[in-house]
N, CA, C and O atoms as a MOPAC input file, in Angstrom:
PM7 MOZYME 1SCF
protein

 N     12.74900 1    -2.02300 1    12.31200 1
 C     11.95900 1    -1.28700 1    13.28800 1
 C     10.88200 1    -2.20300 1    13.87200 1
 O     10.40300 1    -3.13600 1    13.22600 1
 N     10.53400 1    -1.90900 1    15.07900 1
 C      9.47400 1    -2.66100 1    15.73400 1
 C      8.15300 1    -1.92100 1    15.55900 1
 O      8.10000 1    -0.69200 1    15.60000 1
 N      7.09500 1    -2.69400 1    15.36500 1
 C      5.76000 1    -2.12200 1    15.20100 1
 C      5.10000 1    -1.99900 1    16.54900 1
 O      5.37400 1    -2.81900 1    17.42400 1
 N      4.24800 1    -1.02400 1    16.76700 1
 C      3.93900 1     0.09300 1    15.86500 1
 C      5.01000 1     1.17500 1    15.95200 1
 O      5.74100 1     1.26800 1    16.93800 1
 N      5.08600 1     1.99000 1    14.89900 1
 C      5.97100 1     3.14700 1    14.92800 1
 C      5.38100 1     4.23900 1    14.04800 1
 O      4.54100 1     3.97900 1    13.18600 1
 N      5.83900 1     5.46900 1    14.28200 1
 C      5.33900 1     6.64000 1    13.56500 1
 C      6.52200 1     7.42600 1    13.02400 1
 O      7.53800 1     7.59700 1    13.69800 1
 N      6.37100 1     7.90100 1    11.78700 1
 C      7.37900 1     8.75400 1    11.16100 1
 C      6.68800 1     9.97800 1    10.56600 1
 O      5.52800 1     9.91200 1    10.15600 1
 N      7.40900 1    11.08700 1    10.52400 1
 C      6.88900 1    12.33000 1     9.94200 1
 C      7.69000 1    12.65600 1     8.68400 1
 O      8.92000 1    12.60400 1     8.67900 1
 N      6.96600 1    12.99100 1     7.62000 1
 C      7.59600 1    13.43600 1     6.36800 1
 C      7.25700 1    14.90800 1     6.17400 1
 O      6.08700 1    15.29200 1     6.15500 1
 N      8.28300 1    15.71500 1     6.03200 1
 C      8.07600 1    17.15600 1     5.84400 1
 C      8.19400 1    17.56600 1     4.38000 1
 O      7.99200 1    18.73100 1     4.03600 1
 N      8.52400 1    16.60300 1     3.52100 1
 C      8.66900 1    16.88400 1     2.08700 1
 C      8.41100 1    15.60000 1     1.30600 1
 O      8.32200 1    14.51500 1     1.88100 1
 N      8.29000 1    15.74300 1    -0.02200 1
 C      8.13900 1    14.56200 1    -0.86800 1
 C      9.37500 1    13.67400 1    -0.76800 1
 O      9.26200 1    12.44900 1    -0.79900 1
 N     10.54800 1    14.28000 1    -0.64800 1
 C     11.76900 1    13.48000 1    -0.53400 1
 C     11.78400 1    12.68700 1     0.77400 1
 O     12.24800 1    11.54700 1     0.80200 1
 N     11.27800 1    13.28700 1     1.85700 1
 C     11.14500 1    12.53600 1     3.11400 1
 C     10.22800 1    11.33300 1     2.92100 1
 O     10.53600 1    10.23100 1     3.37400 1
 N      9.09800 1    11.55100 1     2.24400 1
 C      8.15900 1    10.46000 1     1.98600 1
 C      8.82600 1     9.37500 1     1.15800 1
 O      8.67200 1     8.18900 1     1.45100 1
 N      9.56800 1     9.76800 1     0.12500 1
 C     10.27300 1     8.79800 1    -0.71700 1
 C     11.27300 1     7.99400 1     0.11000 1
 O     11.37700 1     6.77800 1    -0.05500 1
 N     11.99500 1     8.65100 1     0.98100 1
 C     12.96700 1     7.96100 1     1.83400 1
 C     12.27900 1     6.96600 1     2.77100 1
 O     12.75300 1     5.84600 1     2.96000 1
 N     11.16300 1     7.38700 1     3.35100 1
 C     10.41200 1     6.50700 1     4.24700 1
 C      9.91400 1     5.28900 1     3.47700 1
 O     10.01400 1     4.16200 1     3.96100 1
 N      9.38200 1     5.51200 1     2.29000 1
 C      8.83700 1     4.41700 1     1.48100 1
 C      9.92600 1     3.41900 1     1.10400 1
 O      9.74500 1     2.21100 1     1.25500 1
 N     11.04500 1     3.92000 1     0.61900 1
 C     12.13900 1     3.03200 1     0.20100 1
 C     12.71200 1     2.26100 1     1.38800 1
 O     13.03500 1     1.08000 1     1.26400 1
 N     12.83600 1     2.91300 1     2.51900 1
 C     13.35100 1     2.25700 1     3.71700 1
 C     12.37500 1     1.18200 1     4.20300 1
 O     12.79100 1     0.07800 1     4.55400 1
 N     11.10000 1     1.50100 1     4.22200 1
 C     10.07500 1     0.57600 1     4.69000 1
 C     10.08600 1    -0.72900 1     3.89300 1
 O     10.06500 1    -1.81100 1     4.48100 1
 N     10.11900 1    -0.64000 1     2.58200 1
 C      9.99700 1    -1.86700 1     1.77600 1
 C     11.26700 1    -2.69500 1     1.75000 1
 O     11.23700 1    -3.84400 1     1.30900 1
 N     12.37800 1    -2.14800 1     2.20600 1
 C     13.62200 1    -2.91500 1     2.16200 1
 C     13.53000 1    -4.19100 1     2.99000 1
 O     14.28600 1    -5.13400 1     2.75700 1
 N     12.62000 1    -4.23000 1     3.94400 1
 C     12.47000 1    -5.41900 1     4.77000 1
 C     11.29100 1    -6.30200 1     4.40900 1
 O     11.04600 1    -7.30400 1     5.08100 1
 N     10.55800 1    -5.95500 1     3.36600 1
 C      9.38900 1    -6.75100 1     2.99900 1
 C      9.78200 1    -8.01000 1     2.23700 1
 O     10.77100 1    -8.02800 1     1.50500 1
 N      8.99800 1    -9.05100 1     2.42200 1
 C      9.21000 1   -10.30800 1     1.71300 1
 C      7.92100 1   -10.67600 1     0.97800 1
 O      6.83400 1   -10.26000 1     1.37700 1
 N      8.04600 1   -11.45900 1    -0.09700 1
 C      6.84000 1   -11.92900 1    -0.79200 1
 C      5.88400 1   -12.61200 1     0.18500 1
 O      6.30200 1   -13.28500 1     1.12700 1
 N      4.60800 1   -12.42200 1    -0.06500 1
 C      3.56900 1   -12.92100 1     0.82000 1
 C      3.03000 1   -11.86800 1     1.76100 1
 O      2.05600 1   -12.10800 1     2.47500 1
 N      3.66300 1   -10.68600 1     1.76900 1
 C      3.25400 1    -9.58900 1     2.65300 1
 C      2.13600 1    -8.77400 1     2.00600 1
 O      2.17400 1    -8.49700 1     0.80700 1
 N      1.15100 1    -8.39700 1     2.80200 1
 C      0.08100 1    -7.49500 1     2.37800 1
 C      0.24500 1    -6.19400 1     3.15200 1
 O      0.34100 1    -6.19600 1     4.37900 1
 N      0.27600 1    -5.07400 1     2.41400 1
 C      0.43300 1    -3.74800 1     3.00200 1
 C     -0.79700 1    -2.92400 1     2.64000 1
 O     -1.12900 1    -2.78100 1     1.46400 1
 N     -1.46800 1    -2.38400 1     3.64900 1
 C     -2.67800 1    -1.59600 1     3.45200 1
 C     -2.38500 1    -0.15100 1     3.80700 1
 O     -1.91200 1     0.14600 1     4.90400 1
 N     -2.67400 1     0.76100 1     2.85700 1
 C     -2.47200 1     2.19200 1     3.09900 1
 C     -3.82400 1     2.88100 1     3.19500 1
 O     -4.67000 1     2.74800 1     2.31000 1
 N     -4.01400 1     3.61900 1     4.28300 1
 C     -5.23900 1     4.36400 1     4.51100 1
 C     -4.89900 1     5.83000 1     4.72700 1
 O     -3.86000 1     6.16200 1     5.29800 1
 N     -5.77400 1     6.68600 1     4.27100 1
 C     -5.58100 1     8.12600 1     4.44000 1
 C     -6.52800 1     8.86300 1     3.52600 1
 O     -7.06400 1     8.29700 1     2.57300 1
 N     -6.72800 1    10.12200 1     3.82300 1
 C     -7.62600 1    10.94100 1     3.00900 1
 C     -7.11900 1    11.08000 1     1.58300 1
 O     -5.95000 1    10.82200 1     1.29400 1
 N     -8.01100 1    11.49000 1     0.70400 1
 C     -7.66400 1    11.78900 1    -0.67900 1
 C     -6.53800 1    12.82200 1    -0.68800 1
 O     -6.63100 1    13.85700 1    -0.02800 1
 N     -5.48000 1    12.53700 1    -1.43600 1
 C     -4.36500 1    13.46900 1    -1.52700 1
 C     -3.33000 1    13.33300 1    -0.42700 1
 O     -2.40200 1    14.13800 1    -0.34700 1
 N     -3.47400 1    12.33000 1     0.42100 1
 C     -2.52600 1    12.17900 1     1.53000 1
 C     -1.18500 1    11.59600 1     1.09300 1
 O     -0.19100 1    11.72700 1     1.80800 1
 N     -1.14800 1    10.95500 1    -0.07500 1
 C      0.12700 1    10.45800 1    -0.58300 1
 C      0.25100 1     8.94700 1    -0.67300 1
 O      1.36300 1     8.42300 1    -0.74000 1
 N     -0.87200 1     8.23700 1    -0.67500 1
 C     -0.83200 1     6.77800 1    -0.73300 1
 C     -0.15400 1     6.28100 1    -2.01800 1
 O      0.76200 1     5.46100 1    -1.96200 1
 N     -0.60200 1     6.77400 1    -3.15500 1
 C     -0.03000 1     6.33200 1    -4.43200 1
 C      1.41700 1     6.78900 1    -4.55400 1
 O      2.25700 1     6.02900 1    -5.03800 1
 N      1.72600 1     7.99200 1    -4.13400 1
 C      3.10200 1     8.48600 1    -4.18500 1
 C      4.01400 1     7.58700 1    -3.35400 1
 O      5.10900 1     7.23600 1    -3.79500 1
 N      3.57000 1     7.21500 1    -2.16300 1
 C      4.33800 1     6.32900 1    -1.29200 1
 C      4.63400 1     5.00700 1    -2.01100 1
 O      5.77000 1     4.53300 1    -2.00700 1
 N      3.60900 1     4.42000 1    -2.62300 1
 C      3.78500 1     3.13900 1    -3.31100 1
 C      4.71900 1     3.29600 1    -4.50500 1
 O      5.58600 1     2.45000 1    -4.72400 1
 N      4.55300 1     4.36400 1    -5.27500 1
 C      5.44300 1     4.59700 1    -6.42500 1
 C      6.90100 1     4.62300 1    -5.98600 1
 O      7.75400 1     4.00000 1    -6.61700 1
 N      7.18100 1     5.32900 1    -4.92400 1
 C      8.55700 1     5.43400 1    -4.43500 1
 C      9.02900 1     4.11100 1    -3.83300 1
 O     10.19400 1     3.74400 1    -3.98600 1
 N      8.14300 1     3.40000 1    -3.15600 1
 C      8.50000 1     2.10900 1    -2.57700 1
 C      8.88700 1     1.11500 1    -3.67200 1
 O      9.84400 1     0.35800 1    -3.50600 1
 N      8.16800 1     1.10800 1    -4.77100 1
 C      8.40100 1     0.12400 1    -5.81800 1
 C      9.70700 1     0.34800 1    -6.57600 1
 O     10.17700 1    -0.55300 1    -7.27100 1
 N     10.29600 1     1.53200 1    -6.45200 1
 C     11.60700 1     1.73000 1    -7.08700 1
 C     12.64400 1     0.78000 1    -6.48900 1
 O     13.61300 1     0.43000 1    -7.16400 1
 N     12.46300 1     0.35800 1    -5.24400 1
 C     13.37000 1    -0.60300 1    -4.59300 1
 C     13.33400 1    -1.97100 1    -5.27900 1
 O     14.26600 1    -2.76600 1    -5.15800 1
 N     12.24900 1    -2.22500 1    -5.99400 1
 C     12.09600 1    -3.50100 1    -6.68800 1
 C     12.40800 1    -3.37400 1    -8.17600 1
 O     12.17000 1    -4.30500 1    -8.94500 1
 N     12.94600 1    -2.21100 1    -8.58200 1
 C     13.28500 1    -1.99600 1    -9.98000 1
 C     12.09800 1    -1.61700 1   -10.83700 1
 O     12.15100 1    -1.73700 1   -12.06100 1
 N     11.02700 1    -1.15900 1   -10.21000 1
 C      9.81200 1    -0.78100 1   -10.93300 1
 C      9.72000 1     0.73600 1   -10.94400 1
 O      9.56600 1     1.36300 1    -9.89600 1
 N      9.81500 1     1.31900 1   -12.12200 1
 C      9.84600 1     2.78200 1   -12.24200 1
 C      8.53100 1     3.37000 1   -12.73700 1
 O      8.23500 1     4.53100 1   -12.45300 1
 N      7.74300 1     2.60300 1   -13.46300 1
 C      6.50000 1     3.11600 1   -14.03800 1
 C      5.31700 1     2.53500 1   -13.27000 1
 O      4.91900 1     1.39000 1   -13.48600 1
 N      4.76600 1     3.34100 1   -12.37600 1
 C      3.65700 1     2.91400 1   -11.52900 1
 C      2.48700 1     3.85300 1   -11.76100 1
 O      2.63400 1     5.07300 1   -11.70000 1
 N      1.32200 1     3.27200 1   -12.02700 1
 C      0.10600 1     4.05800 1   -12.22900 1
 C     -0.91100 1     3.69800 1   -11.16000 1
 O     -0.94100 1     2.56900 1   -10.66900 1
 N     -1.73900 1     4.66400 1   -10.80800 1
 C     -2.79700 1     4.39900 1    -9.84400 1
 C     -3.79600 1     3.42300 1   -10.45300 1
 O     -4.22500 1     3.61200 1   -11.59100 1
 N     -4.17400 1     2.37700 1    -9.70900 1
 C     -5.16000 1     1.42800 1   -10.22700 1
 C     -6.60100 1     1.80600 1    -9.90800 1
 O     -7.45900 1     0.93100 1    -9.79600 1
 N     -6.87500 1     3.10000 1    -9.76100 1
 C     -8.21300 1     3.54800 1    -9.37000 1
 C     -9.28600 1     2.97100 1   -10.27900 1
 O    -10.31700 1     2.51100 1    -9.79000 1
 N     -9.07300 1     2.98400 1   -11.57700 1
 C    -10.09400 1     2.49300 1   -12.49300 1
 C     -9.87400 1     1.03600 1   -12.87400 1
 O    -10.83100 1     0.34700 1   -13.22600 1
 N     -8.64800 1     0.55200 1   -12.81300 1
 C     -8.34600 1    -0.83200 1   -13.16500 1
 C     -8.57300 1    -1.77500 1   -11.98400 1
 O     -8.65100 1    -2.98800 1   -12.18200 1
 N     -8.67900 1    -1.25900 1   -10.78100 1
 C     -8.79700 1    -1.96300 1    -9.50800 1
 C     -7.46400 1    -2.56200 1    -9.07400 1
 O     -7.06100 1    -2.39500 1    -7.92300 1
 N     -6.76800 1    -3.26500 1    -9.98300 1
 C     -5.48000 1    -3.86100 1    -9.61900 1
 C     -4.49600 1    -3.71100 1   -10.77700 1
 O     -4.85300 1    -3.90500 1   -11.93900 1
 N     -3.27000 1    -3.36700 1   -10.44600 1
 C     -2.16000 1    -3.38000 1   -11.40100 1
 C     -1.16200 1    -4.41400 1   -10.91100 1
 O     -0.94100 1    -4.56900 1    -9.71000 1
 N     -0.56600 1    -5.11400 1   -11.85800 1
 C      0.46300 1    -6.09200 1   -11.51900 1
 C      1.77600 1    -5.63200 1   -12.11600 1
 O      1.83800 1    -5.25000 1   -13.28400 1
 N      2.82600 1    -5.67000 1   -11.30800 1
 C      4.15400 1    -5.26100 1   -11.73800 1
 C      5.13100 1    -6.41300 1   -11.50000 1
 O      4.96800 1    -7.21400 1   -10.58000 1
 N      6.13000 1    -6.46800 1   -12.34200 1
 C      7.18800 1    -7.46700 1   -12.15900 1
 C      8.51700 1    -6.74300 1   -12.15200 1
 O      8.87200 1    -6.03500 1   -13.09500 1
 N      9.22700 1    -6.93600 1   -11.08700 1
 C     10.56600 1    -6.39400 1   -10.94100 1
 C     11.38500 1    -7.46300 1   -10.25100 1
 O     11.44000 1    -8.60300 1   -10.71300 1
 N     12.02000 1    -7.10600 1    -9.15200 1
 C     12.76100 1    -8.10000 1    -8.37300 1
 C     11.82400 1    -9.12500 1    -7.75300 1
 O     12.24700 1   -10.22000 1    -7.38300 1
 N     10.54700 1    -8.76400 1    -7.64200 1
 C      9.50000 1    -9.72000 1    -7.25800 1
 C      8.18700 1    -9.22400 1    -7.85300 1
 O      8.11100 1    -8.11700 1    -8.38600 1
 N      7.16400 1   -10.05400 1    -7.75500 1
 C      5.84900 1    -9.69600 1    -8.27600 1
 C      5.15000 1    -8.78600 1    -7.27100 1
 O      5.19800 1    -9.01900 1    -6.06300 1
 N      4.50300 1    -7.75100 1    -7.78800 1
 C      3.78600 1    -6.78400 1    -6.94600 1
 C      2.35500 1    -6.65700 1    -7.45000 1
 O      2.12500 1    -6.51700 1    -8.65100 1
 N      1.39100 1    -6.70500 1    -6.52800 1
 C      0.00000 1    -6.36900 1    -6.83400 1
 C     -0.30400 1    -5.04400 1    -6.14900 1
 O      0.05500 1    -4.83500 1    -4.99000 1
 N     -0.96500 1    -4.15600 1    -6.87500 1
 C     -1.29600 1    -2.83000 1    -6.35800 1
 C     -2.79200 1    -2.61200 1    -6.57400 1
 O     -3.24600 1    -2.44700 1    -7.70600 1
 N     -3.54600 1    -2.61200 1    -5.48600 1
 C     -4.99800 1    -2.44200 1    -5.52600 1
 C     -5.38400 1    -1.03600 1    -5.08100 1
 O     -4.66600 1    -0.38200 1    -4.32500 1
 N     -6.53700 1    -0.59300 1    -5.57100 1
 C     -7.16200 1     0.63600 1    -5.09200 1
 C     -8.63800 1     0.32100 1    -4.90200 1
 O     -9.34400 1     0.04300 1    -5.87100 1
 N     -9.11300 1     0.36200 1    -3.65300 1
 C    -10.50300 1     0.02900 1    -3.34600 1
 C    -11.43500 1     1.23800 1    -3.44000 1
 O    -12.62400 1     1.10700 1    -3.14900 1
 N    -10.93600 1     2.40100 1    -3.83300 1
 C    -11.72000 1     3.64300 1    -3.76900 1
 C    -13.02500 1     3.57400 1    -4.56500 1
 O    -14.06300 1     4.02400 1    -4.08000 1
 N    -12.98900 1     3.02600 1    -5.76200 1
 C    -14.18000 1     3.00200 1    -6.62000 1
 C    -14.96300 1     1.69500 1    -6.54800 1
 O    -15.92000 1     1.50800 1    -7.30000 1
 N    -14.57700 1     0.80400 1    -5.66700 1
 C    -15.27800 1    -0.46400 1    -5.51300 1
 C    -16.62000 1    -0.19600 1    -4.83700 1
 O    -16.69100 1     0.53900 1    -3.85200 1
 N    -17.68400 1    -0.79600 1    -5.37300 1
 C    -19.00900 1    -0.55700 1    -4.81900 1
 C    -19.46200 1    -1.61300 1    -3.82400 1
 O    -20.36200 1    -1.36800 1    -3.02100 1
 N    -18.83500 1    -2.80000 1    -3.87500 1
 C    -19.17700 1    -3.84600 1    -2.90400 1
 C    -18.02900 1    -4.83400 1    -2.81200 1
 O    -17.22000 1    -4.95600 1    -3.73100 1
 N    -17.97000 1    -5.53200 1    -1.69700 1
 C    -16.92200 1    -6.53600 1    -1.54500 1
 C    -17.09300 1    -7.64500 1    -2.57500 1
 O    -16.12400 1    -8.31900 1    -2.92300 1
 N    -18.30700 1    -7.84100 1    -3.06300 1
 C    -18.56000 1    -8.83500 1    -4.10200 1
 C    -17.71700 1    -8.59500 1    -5.34500 1
 O    -17.27900 1    -9.54600 1    -5.99200 1
 N    -17.48700 1    -7.32400 1    -5.68500 1
 C    -16.63000 1    -6.99800 1    -6.84300 1
 C    -15.22300 1    -7.54900 1    -6.63300 1
 O    -14.60200 1    -8.05600 1    -7.56700 1
 N    -14.73100 1    -7.44800 1    -5.41900 1
 C    -13.38300 1    -7.93400 1    -5.11600 1
 C    -13.32400 1    -9.45900 1    -5.16500 1
 O    -12.34400 1   -10.03200 1    -5.64200 1
 N    -14.36100 1   -10.10500 1    -4.67500 1
 C    -14.39700 1   -11.57200 1    -4.75400 1
 C    -14.51700 1   -12.02300 1    -6.20100 1
 O    -13.96400 1   -13.05800 1    -6.57500 1
 N    -15.23900 1   -11.25200 1    -7.02500 1
 C    -15.38700 1   -11.59300 1    -8.44800 1
 C    -14.05500 1   -11.58500 1    -9.19300 1
 O    -13.86900 1   -12.35200 1   -10.13800 1
 N    -13.12900 1   -10.72300 1    -8.77500 1
 C    -11.82900 1   -10.69300 1    -9.46100 1
 C    -10.81800 1   -11.64400 1    -8.80500 1
 O     -9.65700 1   -11.70400 1    -9.20900 1
 N    -11.27000 1   -12.37200 1    -7.80300 1
 C    -10.39900 1   -13.36100 1    -7.17100 1
 C     -9.45300 1   -12.79200 1    -6.13300 1
 O     -8.29000 1   -13.19200 1    -6.06700 1
 N     -9.93800 1   -11.86400 1    -5.32500 1
 C     -9.08700 1   -11.18400 1    -4.34700 1
 C     -8.33900 1   -12.16400 1    -3.44700 1
 O     -7.18100 1   -11.92500 1    -3.10400 1
 N     -8.98200 1   -13.25600 1    -3.06400 1
 C     -8.31000 1   -14.21400 1    -2.17800 1
 C     -7.10700 1   -14.86600 1    -2.84400 1
 O     -6.12500 1   -15.18600 1    -2.17400 1
 N     -7.17500 1   -15.06700 1    -4.16800 1
 C     -6.02400 1   -15.61200 1    -4.89000 1
 C     -4.83900 1   -14.65900 1    -4.80400 1
 O     -3.69900 1   -15.09300 1    -4.64000 1
 N     -5.10800 1   -13.36700 1    -4.91400 1
 C     -4.04100 1   -12.36700 1    -4.78600 1
 C     -3.45400 1   -12.40000 1    -3.37100 1
 O     -2.23600 1   -12.41900 1    -3.19300 1
 N     -4.33800 1   -12.40600 1    -2.37400 1
 C     -3.88100 1   -12.40600 1    -0.98000 1
 C     -3.05000 1   -13.63400 1    -0.64100 1
 O     -2.15300 1   -13.56800 1     0.19900 1
 N     -3.34300 1   -14.74500 1    -1.28700 1
 C     -2.66200 1   -16.00400 1    -0.97900 1
 C     -1.47700 1   -16.28600 1    -1.88900 1
 O     -0.92000 1   -17.38200 1    -1.84500 1
 N     -1.08400 1   -15.33400 1    -2.70100 1
 C      0.06800 1   -15.51800 1    -3.58200 1
 C      1.34000 1   -15.23900 1    -2.78600 1
 O      1.70200 1   -14.08400 1    -2.56000 1
 N      2.00800 1   -16.30200 1    -2.36700 1
 C      3.21200 1   -16.17000 1    -1.54900 1
 C      4.43000 1   -15.70400 1    -2.33400 1
 O      5.50700 1   -15.52600 1    -1.76500 1
 N      4.26500 1   -15.50400 1    -3.64100 1
 C      5.35500 1   -15.01200 1    -4.48500 1
 C      5.24800 1   -13.51500 1    -4.74400 1
 O      6.06500 1   -12.95000 1    -5.47200 1
 N      4.24000 1   -12.86700 1    -4.15000 1
 C      3.99500 1   -11.44800 1    -4.43800 1
 C      3.84100 1   -10.64000 1    -3.16000 1
 O      3.45500 1   -11.16100 1    -2.11400 1
 N      4.15200 1    -9.36000 1    -3.27100 1
 C      3.84500 1    -8.38800 1    -2.22900 1
 C      2.62600 1    -7.61800 1    -2.71800 1
 O      2.58800 1    -7.17400 1    -3.86600 1
 N      1.63700 1    -7.45800 1    -1.85600 1
 C      0.39500 1    -6.79400 1    -2.23100 1
 C      0.26000 1    -5.47400 1    -1.49000 1
 O      0.38100 1    -5.42000 1    -0.26600 1
 N      0.00600 1    -4.39800 1    -2.25300 1
 C     -0.27300 1    -3.08200 1    -1.68500 1
 C     -1.73300 1    -2.75100 1    -1.96400 1
 O     -2.21900 1    -2.97800 1    -3.07200 1
 N     -2.43500 1    -2.21600 1    -0.96800 1
 C     -3.84500 1    -1.87100 1    -1.11600 1
 C     -4.05400 1    -0.44600 1    -0.63200 1
 O     -3.74600 1    -0.11500 1     0.51300 1
 N     -4.58200 1     0.39500 1    -1.51600 1
 C     -4.98700 1     1.75000 1    -1.12500 1
 C     -6.45900 1     1.71900 1    -0.74600 1
 O     -7.24200 1     0.97900 1    -1.34100 1
 N     -6.83700 1     2.51800 1     0.24300 1
 C     -8.20800 1     2.62000 1     0.71900 1
 C     -8.71100 1     1.29700 1     1.29500 1
 O     -9.89200 1     0.97300 1     1.16700 1
 N     -7.83700 1     0.54500 1     1.91900 1
 C     -8.21700 1    -0.74300 1     2.48000 1
 C     -9.30100 1    -0.66000 1     3.54400 1
 O    -10.06000 1    -1.61100 1     3.72900 1
 N     -9.38300 1     0.47400 1     4.25100 1
 C    -10.37800 1     0.61200 1     5.31300 1
 C    -11.80500 1     0.52900 1     4.78700 1
 O    -12.73400 1     0.30000 1     5.56200 1
 N    -11.99300 1     0.71200 1     3.47900 1
 C    -13.34100 1     0.64600 1     2.90300 1
 C    -13.90400 1    -0.77300 1     2.92400 1
 O    -15.11900 1    -0.96200 1     2.97700 1
 N    -13.02700 1    -1.75900 1     2.88300 1
 C    -13.45600 1    -3.16300 1     2.90800 1
 C    -12.57200 1    -3.96000 1     3.86500 1
 O    -12.03600 1    -5.01400 1     3.52000 1
 N    -12.44200 1    -3.43500 1     5.05000 1
 C    -11.56800 1    -4.05200 1     6.04600 1
 C    -11.97500 1    -5.49700 1     6.34800 1
 O    -11.13000 1    -6.32800 1     6.68400 1
 N    -13.26200 1    -5.78700 1     6.22700 1
 C    -13.75000 1    -7.12700 1     6.56200 1
 C    -13.19000 1    -8.22300 1     5.64400 1
 O    -13.22200 1    -9.39800 1     6.00900 1
 N    -12.68300 1    -7.86200 1     4.47400 1
 C    -12.13600 1    -8.89100 1     3.58300 1
 C    -10.61100 1    -8.95300 1     3.61300 1
 O    -10.01700 1    -9.83700 1     2.99500 1
 N     -9.98200 1    -8.03900 1     4.31400 1
 C     -8.52000 1    -8.01200 1     4.35900 1
 C     -7.99100 1    -9.20600 1     5.14200 1
 O     -8.64200 1    -9.67600 1     6.07500 1
 N     -6.81700 1    -9.69500 1     4.76900 1
 C     -6.24300 1   -10.80100 1     5.53800 1
 C     -5.93700 1   -10.36000 1     6.96900 1
 O     -5.61100 1    -9.19800 1     7.21500 1
 N     -6.04400 1   -11.29200 1     7.89700 1
 C     -5.77100 1   -10.97800 1     9.30600 1
 C     -4.33100 1   -10.55600 1     9.51400 1
 O     -4.04700 1    -9.70500 1    10.35600 1
 N     -3.41900 1   -11.14500 1     8.75200 1
 C     -2.00100 1   -10.82300 1     8.86900 1
 C     -1.65000 1    -9.79700 1     7.78700 1
 O     -1.66600 1   -10.09700 1     6.59300 1
 N     -1.33300 1    -8.58100 1     8.23700 1
 C     -1.03100 1    -7.50200 1     7.29200 1
 C     -0.30900 1    -6.37800 1     8.01400 1
 O     -0.29400 1    -6.31000 1     9.24300 1
 N      0.29100 1    -5.49700 1     7.21600 1
 C      0.87100 1    -4.26300 1     7.73600 1
 C     -0.05100 1    -3.13500 1     7.30800 1
 O     -0.46700 1    -3.07700 1     6.15100 1
 N     -0.37100 1    -2.24500 1     8.22600 1
 C     -1.19700 1    -1.08800 1     7.89300 1
 C     -0.39400 1     0.19200 1     8.07300 1
 O      0.37900 1     0.34500 1     9.01800 1
 N     -0.60700 1     1.10000 1     7.13400 1
 C      0.01200 1     2.42200 1     7.19800 1
 C     -1.11100 1     3.44700 1     7.11800 1
 O     -1.82700 1     3.52800 1     6.12000 1
 N     -1.25200 1     4.22100 1     8.17400 1
 C     -2.23600 1     5.30000 1     8.18600 1
 C     -1.48400 1     6.59400 1     7.92500 1
 O     -0.53200 1     6.92400 1     8.63200 1
 N     -1.92100 1     7.32900 1     6.90100 1
 C     -1.27100 1     8.59000 1     6.54000 1
 C     -2.21400 1     9.73600 1     6.89400 1
 O     -3.36900 1     9.76300 1     6.47000 1
 N     -1.70600 1    10.67000 1     7.67100 1
 C     -2.48200 1    11.84000 1     8.08300 1
 C     -1.77000 1    13.09000 1     7.60200 1
 O     -0.55300 1    13.21500 1     7.73800 1
 N     -2.54000 1    14.02200 1     7.03400 1
 C     -1.98400 1    15.31800 1     6.63600 1
 C     -2.06300 1    16.23800 1     7.85300 1
 O     -3.15000 1    16.50900 1     8.36200 1
 N     -0.91200 1    16.71300 1     8.31300 1
 C     -0.86400 1    17.61800 1     9.45900 1
 C     -1.18300 1    19.05100 1     9.03400 1
 O     -1.20600 1    19.36700 1     7.84500 1
 N     -1.42900 1    19.91000 1    10.02200 1
 C     -1.76300 1    21.31100 1     9.74000 1
 C     -0.68200 1    22.02900 1     8.94600 1
 O     -0.98500 1    22.94400 1     8.18000 1
 N      0.57900 1    21.62900 1     9.11800 1
 C      1.68400 1    22.26300 1     8.38700 1
 C      1.96300 1    21.55700 1     7.04900 1
 O      2.98400 1    21.80700 1     6.40800 1
 N      1.03200 1    20.66600 1     6.63400 1
 C      1.09000 1    19.90000 1     5.37900 1
 C      2.14400 1    18.80500 1     5.38900 1
 O      2.35500 1    18.14700 1     4.36900 1
 N      2.81000 1    18.59500 1     6.51500 1
 C      3.66800 1    17.42000 1     6.63300 1
 C      2.74500 1    16.20200 1     6.70800 1
 O      1.53100 1    16.34000 1     6.86000 1
 N      3.33200 1    15.01400 1     6.60100 1
 C      2.55600 1    13.77900 1     6.65200 1
 C      3.01700 1    12.94000 1     7.84200 1
 O      4.21300 1    12.78700 1     8.09000 1
 N      2.04600 1    12.40600 1     8.56400 1
 C      2.34800 1    11.48300 1     9.65000 1
 C      2.03900 1    10.07300 1     9.14400 1
 O      0.92200 1     9.79100 1     8.70900 1
 N      3.03600 1     9.19400 1     9.20600 1
 C      2.88800 1     7.80400 1     8.78900 1
 C      2.88500 1     6.93700 1    10.03600 1
 O      3.88500 1     6.86700 1    10.75200 1
 N      1.76700 1     6.27800 1    10.29800 1
 C      1.63800 1     5.38400 1    11.44900 1
 C      1.62600 1     3.94900 1    10.93700 1
 O      0.70500 1     3.54200 1    10.22900 1
 N      2.65600 1     3.18600 1    11.30200 1
 C      2.83500 1     1.81900 1    10.84000 1
 C      2.40500 1     0.86100 1    11.95600 1
 O      2.81000 1     1.02600 1    13.10700 1
 N      1.59200 1    -0.13200 1    11.61700 1
 C      1.19800 1    -1.14100 1    12.58200 1
 C      1.07300 1    -2.49800 1    11.89100 1
 O      0.90500 1    -2.58800 1    10.67400 1
 N      1.16100 1    -3.53800 1    12.70000 1
 C      0.98200 1    -4.90400 1    12.18700 1
 C     -0.27400 1    -5.47900 1    12.77600 1
 O     -0.57300 1    -5.28200 1    13.95400 1
 N     -0.99800 1    -6.17900 1    11.96500 1
 C     -2.20400 1    -6.90000 1    12.42300 1
 C     -1.87400 1    -8.36400 1    12.47200 1
 O     -2.72700 1    -9.17700 1    12.82800 1

């Protein structure tokens, strides 16, 4: 698919299908940023996406800040929700993660620290519609 594009999910299975389809074209070195309100489905999307890499047990890194998974490739999964300053991210070596060309990096709540995100990235904005469906807006930076 060409960026930007928008997809609508009317069920969890739709979201799972979108997630699995989306990651089928990702290569190591890619950074994916997911933004959306609490409960919009960011972690669910990532959990379903990672099944494509043979990773079945995915936990939210809300308190750990980052989880690392190994499947068909290395995956970093960040959650910026509880981060209090960009300094915390630099303290854990965020740039080393961003520059790891052997890994795909997923970031939840990336809009909270957009100033530190790599210039080259894919962004997914998730919006909860009035009918509780989800709108996924995909763009490349």
